[in-house]
C-alpha positions as CSV (number, residue, x, y, z in Angstrom):
1,M,2.9,-15.6,-27.1
2,P,1.7,-11.9,-27.0
3,Q,-0.3,-10.9,-24.0
4,E,-4.0,-9.9,-24.5
5,P,-4.5,-6.1,-24.2
6,F,-6.0,-4.9,-20.9
7,R,-9.7,-4.5,-21.4
8,I,-12.0,-1.9,-19.7
9,P,-15.6,-3.1,-19.3
10,D,-18.1,-1.8,-21.9
11,L,-20.9,-0.2,-19.9
12,T,-22.8,1.3,-22.8
13,S,-25.7,-1.2,-22.6
14,R,-25.9,-0.6,-18.8
15,P,-26.2,3.1,-18.2
16,F,-27.4,3.1,-14.6
17,R,-24.9,4.8,-12.2
18,L,-24.7,6.5,-8.9
19,T,-22.3,9.0,-7.3
20,T,-21.9,9.8,-3.6
21,T,-19.5,12.3,-2.1
22,R,-18.5,12.3,1.6
23,T,-16.0,14.2,3.8
24,M,-13.9,11.6,5.6
25,G,-11.7,12.0,8.8
26,A,-8.8,10.1,7.4
27,A,-6.1,11.5,5.0
28,P,-6.2,10.3,1.3
29,G,-3.2,7.9,1.9
30,V,-5.0,6.1,4.7
31,L,-8.1,5.7,2.6
32,Y,-6.1,4.5,-0.5
33,L,-4.5,1.8,1.7
34,A,-7.9,0.9,3.1
35,W,-9.2,0.1,-0.4
36,T,-6.1,-1.6,-1.7
37,E,-4.4,-3.4,1.2
38,H,-6.7,-3.3,4.3
39,I,-10.2,-4.0,3.0
40,D,-10.5,-6.7,5.6
41,Q,-10.1,-4.1,8.4
42,W,-13.3,-2.3,7.5
43,F,-15.5,-4.1,5.0
44,A,-14.5,-7.7,4.0
45,A,-14.7,-10.7,6.3
46,P,-11.3,-11.3,7.9
47,G,-9.5,-14.2,6.1
48,S,-11.6,-13.9,2.9
49,V,-9.5,-11.4,1.0
50,R,-7.4,-12.4,-2.0
51,M,-6.0,-9.1,-3.4
52,T,-2.9,-7.6,-5.0
53,A,-3.4,-4.0,-5.8
54,E,-1.9,-3.9,-9.4
55,Q,-3.6,-2.9,-12.6
56,A,-5.5,-5.9,-14.2
57,E,-5.0,-8.1,-11.1
58,P,-8.1,-9.9,-9.9
59,F,-9.4,-9.8,-6.3
60,F,-11.9,-11.7,-4.3
61,F,-13.4,-11.2,-0.8
62,E,-16.6,-11.9,1.1
63,T,-18.7,-9.7,3.3
64,E,-20.9,-11.1,6.0
65,Y,-24.2,-9.8,7.2
66,A,-26.7,-10.9,9.8
67,P,-30.1,-9.2,9.1
68,E,-31.2,-9.8,12.7
69,P,-29.2,-9.8,15.9
70,D,-28.1,-13.3,16.7
71,G,-29.6,-14.4,13.3
72,P,-27.9,-16.4,10.7
73,V,-25.0,-14.8,8.9
74,T,-25.2,-14.5,5.1
75,R,-22.0,-14.5,3.0
76,H,-21.8,-12.2,0.0
77,P,-18.9,-12.8,-2.4
78,H,-17.3,-9.9,-4.3
79,Y,-15.1,-10.3,-7.3
80,G,-13.3,-7.9,-9.6
81,R,-10.0,-6.6,-10.9
82,F,-8.1,-3.4,-10.6
83,L,-8.5,-1.0,-13.5
84,R,-6.6,2.1,-12.4
85,L,-4.5,3.0,-9.3
86,E,-3.1,6.4,-8.5
87,R,-1.5,6.3,-5.1
88,D,-3.4,8.4,-2.5
89,R,-5.7,9.8,-5.3
90,L,-7.7,7.1,-7.1
91,V,-8.8,3.5,-7.0
92,E,-10.8,2.1,-9.9
93,L,-11.9,-1.5,-10.0
94,T,-14.5,-3.8,-11.5
95,W,-17.1,-5.0,-9.0
96,V,-19.2,-8.1,-9.3
97,T,-21.7,-9.4,-6.8
98,G,-24.8,-11.6,-7.0
99,A,-28.5,-11.2,-6.2
100,G,-29.2,-8.0,-4.3
101,G,-26.1,-6.4,-5.5
102,T,-24.8,-6.0,-9.1
103,E,-26.9,-9.1,-10.1
104,G,-23.8,-10.7,-11.6
105,A,-23.0,-7.7,-13.9
106,E,-19.4,-6.4,-14.1
107,T,-19.8,-2.9,-12.8
108,V,-17.1,-0.3,-12.2
109,V,-16.4,1.5,-8.9
110,T,-14.2,4.6,-9.0
111,V,-13.0,6.1,-5.7
112,E,-11.5,9.6,-6.0
113,L,-9.7,11.0,-3.0
114,A,-8.8,14.7,-2.4
115,P,-7.2,16.3,0.7
116,E,-9.6,18.4,2.8
117,G,-8.0,19.8,6.0
118,D,-6.7,16.8,8.0
119,G,-9.1,14.5,6.2
120,S,-10.4,13.9,2.7
121,V,-13.2,14.3,0.3
122,L,-14.1,10.9,-1.1
123,T,-16.2,10.7,-4.3
124,L,-17.4,7.2,-5.2
125,T,-19.0,6.5,-8.6
126,H,-20.5,3.1,-9.2
127,A,-21.5,2.5,-12.9
128,G,-22.8,-0.2,-15.1
129,F,-25.9,-1.5,-13.3
130,V,-28.3,-3.8,-15.2
131,D,-31.4,-1.9,-14.0
132,E,-32.5,1.1,-11.9
133,E,-33.6,-1.2,-9.0
134,S,-30.1,-2.6,-8.5
135,C,-28.6,0.8,-8.8
136,D,-31.0,2.3,-6.2
137,R,-30.5,-0.6,-3.8
138,T,-26.7,-0.1,-4.1
139,A,-27.1,3.7,-3.7
140,D,-28.8,3.1,-0.4
141,A,-25.9,0.7,0.7
142,W,-22.9,2.8,-0.1
143,P,-23.4,5.5,2.5
144,L,-23.5,2.8,5.2
145,V,-20.3,1.2,3.8
146,L,-18.6,4.6,3.8
147,D,-19.8,5.2,7.4
148,Q,-18.0,2.0,8.3
149,L,-14.9,3.1,6.4
150,D,-14.9,6.5,8.1
151,L,-15.4,4.9,11.6
152,R,-12.5,2.4,11.1
153,T,-10.0,4.9,9.5
154,A,-10.6,8.2,11.2
155,P,-7.8,9.4,13.5
156,A,-8.5,9.0,17.2
157,G,-9.2,12.2,19.1
């Protein structure tokens, strides 16, 4: 039986997108691995990751967040599949979360990596939001997520 062609999400009916650029302490290769093999070391809850970094392969992980110190922890499932991978240069994946995130819409996250001195310039584009509110909420969250990535991957010293 012939395999179905690989499909890229159609985002034409969901035009809301954001882009953020940040200089990171780690080299592109370290950041590429952080997104494709070590997401549980900086973002996902340990033990929750199911991921093989290959085009069209699905992934799943959860994040955990406690809005107040010593308060209850809330789990946030993340689903998707890899669209494009260019070692040490680009990670593109679909990204689906629930309420407070992508609202169940299949969005696309593109992470572009470029060398900058001993570190990198990371440009993250997140496209395909259902409305401006979910896009704005996510635009506020990504800098905090990238802070965590930089903290966990930057070389010591």
